[in-house]
C-alpha positions in Angstrom: 0.0 0.0 0.0 2.0 2.9 -1.3 -0.9 5.4 -1.3 -4.5 5.4 -0.1 -7.4 7.6 -1.2 -7.2 10.4 -3.7 -6.9 14.2 -3.5 -5.1 17.2 -4.9 -1.4 16.9 -5.4 0.5 17.9 -2.3 3.7 19.9 -2.5 6.7 17.7 -1.8 7.9 19.8 1.2 4.5 19.4 2.9 4.3 15.6 2.8 4.6 13.4 5.9 4.6 15.3 9.2 3.2 18.7 8.8 2.6 21.6 11.2 -1.0 22.3 11.9 -0.7 25.9 10.7 0.0 24.6 7.1 -3.6 23.2 7.1 -5.4 26.3 8.3 -7.6 28.1 5.7 -9.0 31.5 6.0 -11.3 30.3 8.8 -10.6 27.8 11.5 -13.3 26.0 13.4 -11.1 24.6 16.1 -7.7 25.3 17.5 -6.0 22.9 20.0 -2.8 23.9 21.7 -0.6 21.9 24.0 -3.3 19.4 24.8 -2.3 16.9 27.5 -4.4 14.2 29.1 -3.4 12.0 32.0 -5.8 9.4 33.5 -3.0 8.5 35.9 -0.4 11.0 37.2 2.7 10.9 35.1 1.2 8.7 32.4 0.1 10.9 29.5 -2.4 9.6 26.9 -2.2 12.8 24.9 1.2 14.5 24.8 0.9 18.1 24.1 -1.1 18.0 20.8 -1.4 21.0 18.5 -4.1 20.9 15.9 -6.2 23.3 13.8 -9.4 22.2 12.0 -10.8 24.2 9.1 -14.5 25.1 8.9 -15.4 22.4 6.4 -14.4 19.0 5.2 -13.8 15.6 6.7 -10.7 14.9 8.9 -10.0 11.3 9.7 -7.9 10.3 12.7 -6.2 6.9 12.4 -4.0 5.0 14.8 -3.9 1.9 16.9 -6.2 1.3 19.9 -5.0 3.1 23.0 -3.2 5.8 21.2 -5.6 8.6 22.3 -7.9 9.0 19.4 -11.1 8.7 21.4 -9.6 10.7 24.2 -8.8 13.6 21.8 -12.4 13.7 20.5 -13.9 13.5 24.0 -11.7 16.3 25.2 -13.0 18.6 22.5 -16.5 18.5 24.1 -15.2 17.8 27.6 -16.8 14.4 28.0 -13.2 13.8 29.1 -11.5 16.6 31.1 -8.2 17.6 29.7 -5.2 17.7 32.1 -3.9 20.9 30.4 -3.9 22.8 27.2 -6.3 24.9 25.2 -9.3 24.0 23.0 -10.5 27.1 21.2 -13.9 26.7 19.6 -15.6 29.8 18.1 -13.4 32.1 20.2 -13.9 30.4 23.5 -11.5 28.1 25.4 -13.7 25.0 26.0 -11.4 23.9 28.9 -12.2 27.1 30.9 -16.0 27.2 30.4 -18.3 27.1 33.4 -21.0 24.4 33.5 -23.6 26.7 31.9 -21.0 27.9 29.3 -20.2 24.3 28.4 -23.8 23.4 28.0 -24.1 26.3 25.5 -21.0 25.2 23.6 -22.1 21.6 23.4 -25.2 22.7 21.5 -22.9 23.4 18.6 -20.8 20.2 18.9 -22.6 17.2 17.4 -21.4 13.8 18.5 -21.9 10.4 16.8 -20.9 7.4 19.1 -19.5 4.0 18.4 -22.3 2.3 20.4 -25.0 4.7 19.1 -26.0 5.9 22.7 -29.7 5.8 21.8 -32.5 5.7 24.4 -33.6 2.1 23.6 -37.1 2.4 24.9 -37.9 5.5 23.0 -39.1 5.7 19.4 -36.8 6.8 16.6 -38.4 10.2 16.3 -38.2 10.7 20.1 -34.5 9.9 19.9 -34.0 12.5 17.3 -35.8 15.1 19.4 -33.3 14.4 22.2 -30.9 16.5 20.0 -33.0 19.6 20.9 -32.9 19.1 24.7 -30.3 21.8 25.1 -32.7 24.3 23.6 -35.8 23.8 25.7 -36.5 24.2 29.4 -36.1 21.2 31.8 -39.9 21.2 32.3 -40.7 21.0 28.6 -38.0 18.3 28.2 -39.5 16.2 31.0 -42.9 16.3 29.3 -41.4 16.0 25.8 -42.9 19.3 24.7 -41.0 20.3 21.6 -41.7 23.2 19.3 -43.6 22.2 16.1 -40.7 23.3 13.9 -38.3 20.9 15.8 -40.8 18.0 15.2 -41.1 18.9 11.5 -37.3 19.1 11.2 -36.9 15.7 12.8 -39.1 14.1 10.2 -37.2 15.9 7.5 -33.9 14.5 8.8 -35.3 11.0 9.1 -36.2 11.2 5.4 -32.6 12.3 4.6 -31.1 9.4 6.5 -33.5 6.9 4.9 -35.6 6.1 7.9 -38.8 8.1 7.3 -40.9 4.9 7.5 -39.4 3.9 10.9 -40.2 7.1 12.9 -42.4 5.3 15.5 -40.3 2.1 15.8 -38.5 1.7 19.2 -34.8 2.1 18.9 -34.1 -1.4 20.3 -35.8 -2.9 17.2 -33.4 -1.4 14.7 -30.3 -2.9 13.1 -26.9 -1.5 13.8 -26.8 0.5 10.6 -30.2 1.9 11.3 -29.2 2.9 14.8 -26.2 4.7 13.5 -28.3 6.6 11.0 -30.5 7.7 14.0 -27.4 8.7 15.8 -26.3 10.9 12.9 -29.7 12.5 12.5 -29.9 13.2 16.3 -26.5 14.9 16.2 -27.6 17.0 13.3 -30.8 18.0 15.1 -28.6 20.2 17.3 -27.8 22.3 14.3 -24.1 21.8 15.2 -21.2 23.9 13.9 -18.9 20.8 14.1 -19.5 17.1 14.0 -17.4 14.6 16.0 -17.7 10.9 15.2 -16.0 8.3 17.5 -15.5 5.0 15.6 -18.9 5.3 14.0 -18.4 2.2 11.8 -16.5 -0.2 14.0 -19.6 -2.3 14.8 -20.9 -2.4 11.2 -20.3 -4.6 8.2 -18.2 -3.2 5.3 -21.2 -2.2 3.1 -23.0 -0.4 5.9 -19.7 1.3 7.0 -19.4 2.9 3.5 -23.0 4.0 3.6 -22.6 5.6 7.1 -19.4 7.4 6.1 -21.0 8.6 2.8 -24.1 9.8 4.8 -22.0 11.8 7.3 -19.9 13.4 4.7 -22.8 14.3 2.5 -25.0 15.8 5.3 -22.1 17.7 6.9 -21.3 19.0 3.4 -24.9 20.2 3.0 -24.6 22.0 6.3 -21.0 23.3 5.4 -19.6 22.1 8.7 -16.4 20.1 9.5 -16.3 16.5 10.6 -13.7 14.9 12.7 -13.9 11.1 12.7 -11.9 8.4 14.5 -11.6 5.4 12.3 -9.7 2.1 12.3 -10.2 1.4 8.6 -7.5 3.4 6.8 -8.9 2.8 3.3 -12.4 3.9 4.3 -11.1 7.0 6.1 -8.9 7.9 3.1 -11.9 7.5 0.8 -14.0 10.1 2.5 -11.6 12.4 4.2 -9.7 15.3 2.8 -7.2 15.1 5.6 -5.6 12.3 7.5 -4.2 12.6 11.0 -2.1 9.6 12.1 -1.6 9.2 15.9 0.9 7.0 17.7 1.4 6.8 21.5 -0.4 10.1 22.1 1.4 12.1 19.4 0.5 13.2 15.9 3.0 11.6 13.5 1.3 12.3 10.2 -0.9 15.2 9.2 -1.6 15.5 5.5 -3.6 14.4 2.5 -4.8 10.8 2.1 -2.7 10.6 -1.2 0.4 11.3 0.8 0.0 8.4 3.2 2.5 5.7 2.5 3.5 2.4 4.0 6.3 4.1 5.7 3.9 6.4 7.5 1.6 3.5 8.3 4.5 1.6 9.9 5.3 4.7 12.0 1.7 5.0 13.0 0.9 1.3 13.7 4.4 -0.1 14.3 5.9 -3.2 12.6 5.4 -4.5 9.2 3.5 -7.8 9.4 0.0 -6.2 9.4 0.8 -4.7 6.0 1.3 -8.1 4.3 
């Protein structure tokens, strides 16, 4: 595997490791500076990461299990608390926000989970409307009193993800691919300004995995928002991403176009050579 994916020709001097600033366009959705995370004192999972993400396009993060990919994504919306560093999203440092400020910021950060995180006993349409809970009062949320425009939009999104005829099915009656489509639609119900996806295809068959990646890329493109996705399948990530970030042992060791990703880079990211055979 000398190259994966396709994309515009990259200047020779930018191939391989590449500073984050080389990837910043006129507008930047997210700036990460000096991000560290330790679950145990003295044992860093993230080791001072610097990263900029543009306001559109798909960025795929690849790397072996345990290298910090999920931790990085979950630090962005503070599902995991960073040990130190800055995460600047729309002019605010996420790491310094109060509880109320974080709730407001999370409205703009959509999240698609590996294990779907649906409310199994609720219907598909009710799961979608959970994406609007940050916009209504706790009392209205308790009684599931959503504005009519939110309900209309939920049905529109269900049609877009191909589940319009399953609106009143319970979530626990759905297949894995259907559940992930609900998860994507629920995240988009927030009207997010960025979409994070944590291993969204790891529990799915190859055909469904392609469909899910295509769906996320298309819908995020329609909304003109960036997507950051953790993914184990290098070929699948390269097919849909405009940018690949390769992580190894808590560090970024590749940051560039899919077309620039070579076997040498993959050996540095994953270690060894046997898996490439």
